[in-house]
C-alpha positions in Angstrom: -0.1 0.0 0.0 1.3 3.4 -0.9 2.0 5.5 2.1 -0.7 7.8 3.2 1.4 11.0 3.3 2.5 10.7 -0.4 -1.0 9.9 -1.6 -2.6 12.6 0.6 -0.8 15.3 -1.2 -2.0 13.9 -4.5 -5.6 13.7 -3.4 -5.8 17.1 -1.9 -5.0 18.6 -5.4 -8.7 18.7 -6.3 -11.3 18.9 -3.5 -11.8 22.7 -3.8 -13.1 22.2 -7.3 -15.5 19.4 -6.0 -16.8 21.8 -3.3 -17.2 24.6 -5.9 -19.5 22.2 -8.0 -21.3 21.3 -4.8 -21.8 24.9 -3.7 -19.3 24.6 -0.8 -16.9 27.3 -2.0 -17.3 30.6 -3.8 -15.7 31.0 -7.1 -13.3 33.5 -5.7 -12.2 30.9 -3.1 -11.6 28.3 -5.6 -9.7 30.7 -7.9 -7.3 31.6 -5.0 -7.0 27.9 -4.1 -6.0 27.0 -7.6 -3.4 29.8 -7.8 -1.8 28.7 -4.4 -1.3 25.0 -5.3 2.2 25.7 -6.6 3.5 29.1 -5.5 1.6 29.5 -2.2 0.1 32.9 -3.2 -2.0 34.0 -6.1 -0.2 35.1 -9.2 -0.4 38.8 -9.8 0.3 40.9 -12.8 4.0 41.0 -13.6 4.5 37.8 -11.7 7.9 35.9 -12.3 6.0 32.6 -12.4 6.7 30.3 -15.2 5.2 31.0 -18.6 5.6 27.4 -19.8 2.1 26.4 -20.9 2.4 22.7 -20.2 3.6 23.5 -16.5 0.8 25.9 -16.0 -1.7 23.4 -17.3 -0.5 20.5 -15.2 -0.4 22.8 -12.0 -3.8 24.4 -12.5 -6.0 22.5 -15.1 -5.2 18.9 -14.9 -7.3 18.3 -11.7 -10.4 18.8 -13.8 -9.3 18.3 -17.5 -6.8 15.4 -16.8 -3.1 15.2 -17.5 -3.7 14.3 -21.2 -6.6 16.8 -21.6 -9.3 14.2 -22.0 -11.7 15.7 -19.4 -10.8 12.9 -17.0 -9.1 14.7 -14.0 -9.7 13.5 -10.4 -12.5 16.1 -10.0 -14.3 15.3 -13.3 -16.6 12.7 -11.9 -18.2 15.1 -9.5 -18.7 18.1 -11.8 -21.8 19.1 -14.0 -21.1 20.2 -16.6 -18.3 17.7 -17.2 -14.9 19.2 -17.9 -14.0 19.8 -21.5 -12.2 17.0 -23.4 -9.5 19.1 -25.2 -8.3 16.2 -27.4 -11.6 16.3 -29.4 -11.3 19.9 -30.4 -15.0 20.3 -29.7 -15.9 23.5 -27.8 -19.2 25.0 -26.8 -18.3 28.6 -26.5 -17.0 29.9 -29.9 -17.4 32.8 -32.4 -16.8 30.3 -35.2 -19.2 28.2 -37.4 -20.9 25.2 -36.0 -18.6 22.2 -35.7 -15.4 24.4 -36.0 -12.7 24.8 -33.4 -12.6 28.2 -31.5 -10.2 31.0 -32.4 -7.3 31.6 -30.0 -9.1 34.7 -28.8 -12.2 32.6 -27.9 -10.0 30.4 -25.7 -8.2 33.3 -24.2 -11.5 34.9 -23.3 -12.8 31.7 -21.7 -9.7 31.3 -19.6 -9.6 34.9 -18.6 -13.2 35.3 -17.7 -14.1 31.8 -16.9 -17.4 30.1 -17.8 -20.3 31.2 -15.5 -22.6 28.4 -14.5 -19.7 25.8 -14.6 -16.8 25.0 -12.4 -14.4 26.9 -14.7 -13.1 29.9 -12.8 -11.9 33.2 -14.1 -8.1 33.2 -14.1 -7.7 37.0 -14.6 -5.6 38.3 -11.8 -4.5 34.8 -10.9 -2.4 34.2 -14.1 -0.7 37.0 -16.1 -1.8 37.7 -19.6 1.4 35.9 -20.9 0.6 32.8 -18.7 -2.9 32.7 -20.0 -1.7 32.8 -23.6 0.9 30.2 -22.9 -1.7 27.7 -21.5 -4.0 28.4 -24.4 -1.2 27.5 -26.8 -0.5 24.4 -24.9 -4.2 23.3 -24.9 -4.3 23.7 -28.7 -1.5 21.2 -29.0 -3.8 18.6 -27.4 -6.0 18.3 -30.6 -4.8 18.0 -34.1 -7.7 19.9 -35.3 -6.1 23.2 -34.5 -3.2 22.4 -36.8 -5.4 21.1 -39.5 -8.0 23.6 -39.9 -8.5 27.4 -40.0 -11.7 28.2 -38.1 -14.2 30.1 -40.1 -15.3 33.0 -38.0 -19.0 34.0 -37.9 -19.8 37.1 -39.9 -22.0 39.0 -37.3 -24.4 41.3 -39.1 -26.2 44.2 -37.8 -27.7 43.8 -34.4 -31.4 44.1 -33.9 -31.8 46.5 -30.9 -34.1 45.3 -28.1 -37.6 46.7 -28.1 -41.1 45.5 -27.3 -41.6 44.6 -31.0 -38.3 42.6 -31.2 -39.1 40.7 -27.9 -42.6 39.9 -29.3 -41.1 38.6 -32.6 -38.6 36.6 -30.5 -41.4 34.9 -28.5 -42.7 33.6 -31.8 -39.3 32.4 -32.7 -38.8 30.7 -29.4 -42.0 28.7 -29.9 -41.1 28.0 -33.5 -37.8 26.5 -32.6 -39.3 24.5 -29.7 -37.0 26.0 -27.1 -39.8 25.1 -24.6 -38.8 21.5 -24.8 -35.6 22.1 -22.7 -36.1 25.6 -21.3 -39.9 25.6 -20.6 -42.4 28.2 -21.4 -41.0 30.7 -18.8 -37.2 30.0 -19.5 -36.9 28.2 -16.1 -38.1 24.8 -17.2 -41.8 25.1 -16.6 -43.5 22.5 -19.0 -40.1 21.3 -20.3 -40.3 17.7 -21.6 -36.5 17.1 -22.0 -35.4 16.8 -18.4 -32.7 14.2 -18.6 -30.2 15.9 -20.8 -26.7 14.5 -21.5 -23.7 15.7 -23.5 -22.3 13.8 -26.4 -20.2 11.6 -23.9 -23.2 10.6 -21.9 -22.5 12.9 -19.0 -25.6 14.6 -17.3 -26.3 18.3 -18.2 -28.8 20.8 -16.7 -30.7 23.1 -19.1 -29.7 26.7 -18.6 -32.1 28.6 -16.5 -32.8 31.5 -18.8 -33.9 33.7 -16.0 -30.5 33.8 -14.5 -28.3 35.4 -17.2 -25.3 35.6 -14.8 -25.0 31.8 -15.3 -24.8 32.0 -19.1 -21.4 30.3 -19.9 -20.6 32.4 -22.9 -21.9 35.8 -21.6 -25.1 37.6 -21.0 -25.1 40.3 -23.7 -27.6 40.1 -26.8 -24.4 39.4 -28.9 -23.3 36.6 -26.7 -26.7 35.0 -26.7 -27.1 35.4 -30.4 -23.7 33.7 -31.0 -25.0 30.6 -29.0 -27.9 30.3 -31.5 -25.8 31.0 -34.5 -22.9 28.6 -33.7 -24.6 26.1 -31.4 -22.9 24.5 -28.5 -21.0 21.6 -29.7 -21.1 18.5 -27.7 -24.4 19.4 -26.0 -28.1 19.2 -27.1 -28.0 22.9 -28.0 -27.9 23.0 -32.0 -27.0 25.7 -34.3 -30.0 27.5 -35.8 -28.2 28.8 -38.9 -30.2 26.7 -41.2 -33.6 27.0 -39.4 -33.8 30.7 -38.5 -32.8 33.9 -40.2 -30.1 36.2 -38.7 -32.8 38.7 -37.8 -34.8 35.9 -36.1 -31.9 34.9 -34.0 -31.3 38.5 -32.9 -35.0 38.8 -31.9 -34.7 35.5 -30.1 -31.7 36.8 -28.1 -33.6 39.8 -27.1 -36.6 37.6 -26.0 -34.3 35.3 -24.0 -32.8 38.3 -22.1 -36.3 39.5 -21.4 -36.6 36.4 -19.0 -34.0 37.8 -16.7 -35.2 38.1 -13.1 -33.6 40.3 -10.3 -30.6 38.4 -8.7 -31.1 37.4 -5.1 -28.5 39.9 -3.8 -30.7 42.7 -5.1 -34.0 41.5 -3.8 -36.0 42.7 -0.8 -37.0 40.3 2.0 -40.5 39.8 0.5 -39.1 39.2 -3.0 -36.6 36.6 -1.5 -39.5 34.9 0.2 -41.5 34.6 -3.0 -38.4 33.3 -4.9 -37.8 30.6 -2.3 -41.5 29.7 -2.2 -41.4 29.2 -5.9 -38.2 27.1 -5.8 -39.7 25.0 -3.0 -42.9 24.4 -5.2 -40.6 23.3 -8.1 -38.8 20.9 -5.8 -42.0 19.2 -4.8 -42.9 18.8 -8.5 -39.5 17.2 -9.4 -38.2 15.3 -6.3 -35.7 13.2 -8.1 -34.0 16.4 -9.6 -34.0 18.0 -6.1 -32.5 14.9 -4.7 -29.7 14.7 -7.2 -29.1 18.4 -6.5 -28.9 17.7 -2.7 -26.6 14.7 -3.2 -24.3 16.6 -5.4 -24.3 19.6 -3.0 -23.5 17.4 0.0 -20.7 15.9 -2.0 -21.8 12.3 -1.2 -20.0 10.7 -4.2 -16.6 12.2 -3.0 -16.5 9.7 0.0 -18.9 7.0 -1.3 -16.9 6.2 -4.4 -13.5 4.3 -4.4 -10.7 6.2 -6.1 -7.2 5.5 -7.3 -3.9 7.1 -6.1 -4.5 10.1 -8.2 -8.1 10.6 -7.0 -9.9 9.2 -10.1 -13.1 7.3 -9.3 -12.6 3.6 -10.1 -14.5 2.8 -13.3 -18.0 1.6 -12.8 -18.0 2.2 -9.0 -19.2 5.7 -8.5 -21.5 5.8 -5.5 -20.8 2.1 -4.8 -19.0 2.8 -1.5 -15.7 1.0 -0.7 -13.5 3.9 0.1 -11.6 3.0 3.3 -10.9 5.5 6.0 -8.8 5.2 9.2 -9.9 7.4 12.1 -7.5 7.5 15.0 -8.4 5.2 17.9 -11.8 4.3 16.4 -10.3 2.1 13.8 -11.1 1.6 10.0 -14.4 2.5 8.3 -15.4 1.7 4.8 -18.0 4.0 3.1 -21.5 2.5 2.2 -22.7 1.4 -1.1 -25.4 4.0 -2.1 -26.5 2.3 -5.3 -29.8 0.5 -5.5 -28.3 -3.0 -5.4 -30.5 -5.1 -3.1 -27.8 -7.3 -1.6 -24.9 -4.9 -1.0 -26.4 -1.4 -1.5 -29.7 0.4 -0.5 -32.1 -1.5 -2.7 -33.6 -3.6 0.1 -33.6 -0.8 2.7 -36.9 1.0 3.5 -37.2 4.8 3.1 -37.2 5.2 6.8 -34.0 3.1 7.2 -32.2 5.4 4.7 -33.5 8.5 6.5 -32.4 7.2 9.9 -28.9 6.5 8.9 -28.7 9.9 7.2 -30.1 12.0 10.0 -29.5 9.9 13.2 -26.6 7.7 12.4 -28.7 4.5 13.2 -28.2 1.5 10.8 -31.0 -0.9 10.0 -29.6 -3.5 12.6 -29.9 -0.8 15.3 -26.1 -0.1 15.6 -24.9 3.5 15.9 -22.5 5.3 13.7 -20.0 7.8 15.1 -20.7 11.3 14.2 -17.6 11.2 11.8 -16.3 10.7 9.3 -20.0 10.5 8.0 -21.4 13.9 9.3 -24.9 12.7 9.8 -25.3 15.2 12.6 -25.1 17.9 10.0 -28.1 16.4 8.1 -30.4 16.0 11.1 -32.3 19.1 10.3 -33.0 18.3 6.7 -36.7 18.9 5.9 -39.0 15.9 5.4 -39.4 17.1 1.8 -35.6 17.1 1.1 -35.2 13.7 2.8 -37.9 12.3 0.6 -36.1 13.8 -2.5 -32.8 12.3 -1.5 -34.3 8.9 -1.1 -36.1 9.2 -4.4 -32.9 10.1 -6.1 -30.9 7.3 -4.4 -33.5 4.8 -5.7 -32.5 5.8 -9.2 -28.8 5.0 -9.0 -28.2 1.9 -11.0 -27.2 -1.2 -8.9 -23.7 -2.0 -8.4 -22.8 -5.2 -6.5 -20.1 -4.2 -3.9 -20.2 -5.8 -0.6 -18.8 -3.5 2.1 -16.8 -5.0 5.0 -18.0 -4.3 8.6 -16.2 -1.6 10.8 -12.7 -2.9 11.7 -12.5 -2.2 15.5 -8.9 -1.8 17.0 -7.8 -3.8 19.9 -8.2 -2.4 23.5 -4.6 -1.4 23.9 -4.6 0.6 20.6 -7.9 2.1 21.3 -7.0 3.4 24.8 -3.6 4.7 23.7 -5.4 6.5 20.9 -7.9 8.0 23.2 -5.2 9.1 25.7 -3.4 10.8 22.8 -6.6 12.6 21.9 -8.0 13.5 25.3 -4.8 13.9 27.5 -2.0 14.8 25.0 -4.5 17.0 23.0 -3.5 15.6 19.6 -5.8 15.7 16.7 -7.0 12.3 15.7 -5.3 10.9 12.7 -7.6 10.8 9.6 -6.3 8.7 6.8 -8.2 7.9 3.5 -6.8 5.2 1.3 -7.0 4.6 -2.5 -8.6 1.5 -3.9 -11.9 -0.4 -3.4 -12.2 -2.1 0.0 -15.5 -3.7 -1.2 -15.9 -7.0 -3.1 -16.3 -5.6 -6.6 -13.4 -5.8 -9.1 -11.5 -2.6 -9.1 -9.9 -2.7 -5.7 -7.0 -4.7 -7.3 -6.2 -1.6 -9.3 -4.5 -0.1 -6.2 -2.1 -2.2 -4.1 
C-alpha cells in the first residue's frame, strides 16, 4: 500500500473544485485555491512565475481536465457540466461556425473570464496575460484539429436593438424552434419535456435557467446569446439554428431570452426573496428526483462513497458504490457504504425510513449506531422531510452495483486506549487517513495495491 502522506498530497489537489460544484466554496475561493497550489500565493500581474504552458496546465488545469486533456481529471466525476475533453477539439463557446474549433481569442476569453454556470473559474488576476496565452497555446496542441483547420469566424451582421416589438417577434421564434422542450415556457423549465439531458459523452447536463443570465457560460449580452444560436454549443443538445432561422430571427430570439431575466437574489428585498424561495420550493415538490440529485451533489456524497485510485480518479463503474476506506485514529477503520440500488450490497432492500435514519440519526438498519464522523450525519439531522424524501427518491434511481462492504474494523483495546489518551490527554488531533482502492468486493480494488 502506498504511504498515506505521499498519496494525501495528490488527493488534496482537487477537493476545492469538487466543493465549488457542490456549492461549498465561492468561485473566488476556488480561484485563490487554484493559484496557491504551486506558488503559495495568487499570481499577480507581472509575476515571475513560469510562462511554460504545459507546466501551468498541469499545475492548475489537470485536476479537472486530466493530464492528457481528456476531461478525466480527479474532480471530473463530480462536476456538472463535465470538464471539456480538449483532445476532440469540440468546444461549446466559440465565435466560429458550427462544428469548428474556436479561435485563439475565444480560448483566451474563456480562460480569462471563466465560464459562469460551470466549475471553470476566471483566471484573470491569478495568471498573467502571458501565462494565459501560454496555457491556451498548450491546450491547442492537445488536438490535431487546431493544426489542420483554420476556423471560419461567424460574420455577425447588424444587431437588432431590443424593443417590445423585437421581444414579441422573439417569443414567436422561441415557440417555432421548440425552445420550450428544454427551457420551458418561462425560461426556467416550466413545462419542459426534455429533463434528462446529456452531453455527447453521456454525462448529465442541466438546461440553462434563462431567468439567470449571470449563469450563461458564454456571456449575457445580446451578442453573446445570439452567438449561441448562430454557432450552437458543440457537444451538447443545443444546436446551431443557422439553417432553421434567419439572422434577424436569432437577434430577436436573443432579445426575447434576455427578457426572461429576473432580479438576482443579492438585489432582492425580503419579500421578493420569500417569494423566490417559495417558488423554488414548489418546483422541488414537482420534481423530487431532480431535487434529490441536487442535494446529493451539493452534499458531495460521491466524494466519499466512491472508491478512487492514487490520483483521486473514481474507479471505473464504482461511483456511489462505496468501498472507500478511512482510518480514524483510535476508532479504527471505516469503509463507506454502497449507495447504489443493489438489493444485496446497496440500499435496494432498505426502507425509506432506514435510509433517513442512517442519514439523520446515524442508526443503521440493525440498530447499531455510527460515530458522528467521518460521516457527518449530525449535520443532516435538520433536513426537511421534503428534502429527505427527495434524497431517497434520487438514491433509488442510482443503477445497482454489487459491491459488498466489510464491517467496521475495530482496533484492539490497547490501541484504542492509547489513541484515546493521545486525543484526550495529549491534545493531539486524531489521525484521519483515507486510502486509495476499493475495500469492497467488486473488481477494481486490485487496481491499487
